[in-house]
N, C-alpha and C positions, 0 to 999 in steps of 0.2 A: 504224515505231514513230513517233509524233509527240513533240516534247517536252511535252506537257500530258497523257498517256496513251496508252493502246493507242488505236487508231481502231477505230470501228463502225461497219458500214455504216447508211447512211440519214442523214437530216436533215430539217428543216424546209423545205418548198416554196417561194423565192421568187417574187417577184411574175412574173416570164418563164416560171416553170414552172406557175403557175396559170393565166396564158392561153393556155398550150399544153394542158392539162386541158382547157380549156374548148373548145378548139378537136378535139379529140378526143371530145368528148360525156361526158367524166367529172363536168363540172360543166353543170347545162342551165339555164341563164337564161331566163325568160320573154320578159325583155324584154332589148336590149342595154344592156351594162355602163354604168353613169355613167363619166365621163372618170377621175374619180378613186377608182373604187369597189375596185380591185385597191391593197392597199397593198403597201409591201416584203416582208413575210412573212404578209400575210392578205388575206384577201377580205370586204369589209363583205357582210351580206345584208340585202335589202329586204323590206320589207312588201310584202303581195299586196294582193288586191283586198277578201277579207273577213277579220274577227276575229269571234270569240265572246266574250261574256262568261260565265264556266263558275263555279260554285258552289264548285269547289274546284281546288285544284292536285293533279296526279295524273303516273304513271308509268304507259306503258302495258303495260309488262313484255311478256315473250315472247310473248304469244298474241295481241296485239289490236293494231291501226293506231291511230294518233291519232285518225283520224276516229271511230272508234268510242265512245271515251272523251268528245270533245265530243259525239256525240248523246245519251250518257248524261248529261252534266252541263252543258251548255249553258243559260243562261237566257235569250238573244236575240243576234241575228247581226247584224254591224254591216257598215256598208258603208264600207270604207277609201276607196274612189275619191272619193266626196264630202269627206273629211277627217272626224275624230271625236275625242270628249275622251275619255281614259281616266282615271277618277277615281281618287283614292287608296284603298288599302285593300280595292281589287276585282282580281279576278285576270282574266286575257283570252289567249286561245290565237289567234293571228294566223297565216294562211298567208304562207309566204315566198315570194319569187319564185324563189329559187334551188332546183332538184332536183339531186339526185345521183346516179351512177352510177360508184363508186369502183372501183377494180382490187383484186384481194385483198392487193395489197402495201402498201395506202394506208389509214392511217385518219386522224381529225380532230378536233378540239376547239373549242370556241366559247367565247366570252367577251363580257360588254357591252363595247359602244365607250367608249373613254375619256370622252367628252361624255355616255354614258348615265350611267354610273356619278356622275359627279359632279352629278347632280341627282336621284340616289335613285332612279332606276327600275331596279327588279330585273327581271333578264331573263336567260330561260335556254332554249336550245335543245333539242327534242325531236324523235326520231324517231320512227317506225313501231317496235313491238317492241323499246323501248328500255328497259334498266332502270337507267339512269343519265341525268343531265342533262348538257347541254352535251358528250357524248362520241358520236361517230361511228365505229362499228365498223369492221375493213378489209372491202372490198367490199360496202358498204351502197348500195343503189338504192332512192330512193322521194324523198319531199317531206319538207321539212324545215319545222318550225313554230316557232312563238317563245311562251314565256310570258312576259307581262309583267306587271310588278304596281307600279304608281307608288306609292312610300311617304311621301313627302314633299309633292311637288308633283303636282296635277294636269297632265296632259299632251295638247297636241295632235299627232295623228298622221295618215296618211294613206298611201294607195299610194305605195312608193317610200322611204318612210322609212327610217334605217338604226339600229339601236338596237345590232345585234350582229354580231360578226365571226367568220370562222371560220379556223382553223390547220390547214394539212395535213402529214403526216409521214410521213414512210419509216423502218421499225426505231425503233432506241431512242438517238436522239439527246443524251439527256440527259446533261450533264457529272457526273461524280460528284468528292467532295471533292478527291481528287489533284490531279483535270484542273482543275478551279476555281482551286485554289492556285496551279498551274503558270500557267494563263491570266492572274490576278488579278496575278502577279510579272512577268509578261510585259507586259501590258498592264491597268493597272489600271481595274477595275470601279468602286469606289466611291472617295472618298476614304481615305487611313490604312489600317491594319492590320484586317482584320475579327476580329470575337473568337473566332470560329467557322464552319467553312464546312461544317458539319454540316447538311444540308437545304437548302443553299443560302445566297446571301450575305445577310448580316443587313444589316436596314432599321430605323433608329430614328425616332423622332417629334422633330421641333424644336419645341420652345416655347419658346425663347428669345428669340423673336421677328422677324420679317420686316417692316421699316421701321413699328415699333409693334404688328405684328399678328401673333399666333398662329394665327389661322384664322377660319374663317365656321360659325357654326350656322344650318341653315334654319328660317326662319319657318314659322309654321303659318297654314293658313287665307289660302293666298296666290292670287293669279290664276293663269291657264295658263302654262305653257311652252310654245311651239309648237318642235317639237325640229327643225324645218327653217328656223329663224330666228335665224341666228348674228347676235351683237350686238345683238338685239331686244329686249332686255329689261334693265330697271333692276335693278342690283344691291339696290337699298334695299329693294324692294318683294319679295325672296326672301330675302336673307339679313342677319343681326345679325353684324356685325364683334366678335370676341374680341380685346379688347386685350391687349398683354401687359403684366402687371402686376408684373414682376420676381420672381413665385414661381418661374416656369417648371414649373409643373403646371397641370392642367385636368381636372375633375372632369365626368366625362360624364354626364349625364343620361340616364336610361331612354328610350328611345322617340325620343331627338333625333338629328339628323345633322349630322354634322361635317365640313368641309372641312379639313385639314392638310397638312403636306409633311414630308419626311423631312430628317433631319439631314445625311446624306448626298447629295454628287452622285455620280450614277449615269451610266455608261457601257455601252454595249451594242456591242462591234466589229462591223465589217462583216459579218463570217461567222460572227455568232450572232446569237438571239434570246432573249428572256427573259421571264419571267411571274413575277409577283406572288403567291404563295401565304400563305395566313394563317399567321402564328405560332402555335405551341403552344396551343391554347385553354385548357389546364389554368393558365395563366399569367394570364388574365383573363377578364373577362364582356364582351368586345366584339368586334366583328367590324371588319376592316379590307379596304379594296379589294375592291370588288367587280368593276372592271374591270383585267384583270391583264396584259396584251398591252404587250411594249416591243419595238419593232422593230428593225431592226440600223441602227446609225447615230443611237440615242438617247443625246442627252450627247454625241456624239463631235464636236468642234471642226470638224473638215473636213467635218460636214455642218450646220455652223452653231449647234452646242450647247454646247461648252468646259463641259460638265457640266451634268446638269438633276437638280431635286430629283423625286423621286417623289411626285405629290400623292395623299394618303391621305384614302379614303373611307372615315368612321367612324361606327359605330353601337354604342350600348351595349344591352346585353340587358336582363335583368329587374332589374338594382340600379345604383343609381349606382357608378362606378369612377373611381380616380384613375390619370390618367395623369402621367408623369414625364417630363422632360427627358432623350433619350436613350435611353429605353426600346426596347427591340426590339419592333417591331408586326406586323413579316412578315420573309420571306426571298425573295429573288431566284434563281429557279430559269433555269440558262442553259442552251442546247440548239445543238447545232451548225446549222450553217443547209447544203442541201444543195449551195448554191452562192451565193455573195452576189448580193443583189439588185441589178438593174441600176440602182435609183435607191435611195439610202440613205434613210430618214426624216430630214426637214429640209433636204432637197437638192431638193425638188419642192414642188409644191402639197400642199394637205389638210394638212400638217403644223403642226398647233396649238397643240402642246406643247412643241415644242423651245426649250432653252434656258429652261424655264420655273422659277421659284422656287413661291410661294405662288400658286396659280393657278385662278380659277372656271371653269369650263365657257365654251366657245366662245359660248354663247347672251348671255352679258352683256357690255356694251359698255365699260360705264363702272368697272368695278372695276379698279383700279391694281393692275399686276403686282408684287407685292412680291417682292424678292431679298434673300440675305444680305450 
């Protein structure tokens, strides 16, 4: 028995185990991986050659493959090999290059990549005969598809673009409240003492200001964001800075998209991974954080972090809603790694958000990174 609770079999697979899965044929990429495609605790998923504009979002259910639903609901087919523009307010289904043939003791879950969530592109992974988005059942064998719906900005994508990531898991590695408390006492996960660890480590919003700003609001009717052009877009063309006015509050307008940051500096130890989950929806009419994976090493000083804020992608629902400084907006669920990854987040290439404060996605070159 460890000092943070009873050990349970299993864990999140690290990069080296994902590479081994590929060698064994449990992951079947259509083309060789890009050099940075395998992350410390996840695998980026690449768009294939075809996508479809569809009339409606759907889940295939236990009796149908995705292809049958596409045939029923497709409006037109899109050739991604030549690049394509995905418009706001539309729903698309894209084939992914990675197929799976999972063993019966391995399941997976998917999430938008951080850069995808920060430009308000809503994306979910679907499998054949699925009854839930972003969840891949143990032993699943078949294709993967991405549902893509840009919400604020139209985007240009192409074959090989990476909007989603997938995590593989054995058993039930999630830490329960006593285990979280022991881990936090030994290796602090956030600054200060959490108010409660029920459901995960609480994360609150910082509206006191980062170098004079509390966040950014997405503009409407903008130009295109090319998802494969890092630092290729001007901030002022897409974002309205929100100055700190001393009130430490922000009224969220319905339908608007905001980039804010957490008050807490977050840390993920080398032998753990974390995921942001929404706070109880009964406490507010808003959604926080579309992209929720935090890799091992996030915020660790030895990986170049020394604490990093969680950037919050916030959207109000049907009515204006008042956010106040320090209000809890999400919780971090921590899970054990099967083993530590060979390279921590921030210690190698492709770690765009280590040591971040209030930070837009990697697509914007001229936004000053603000820190508390």
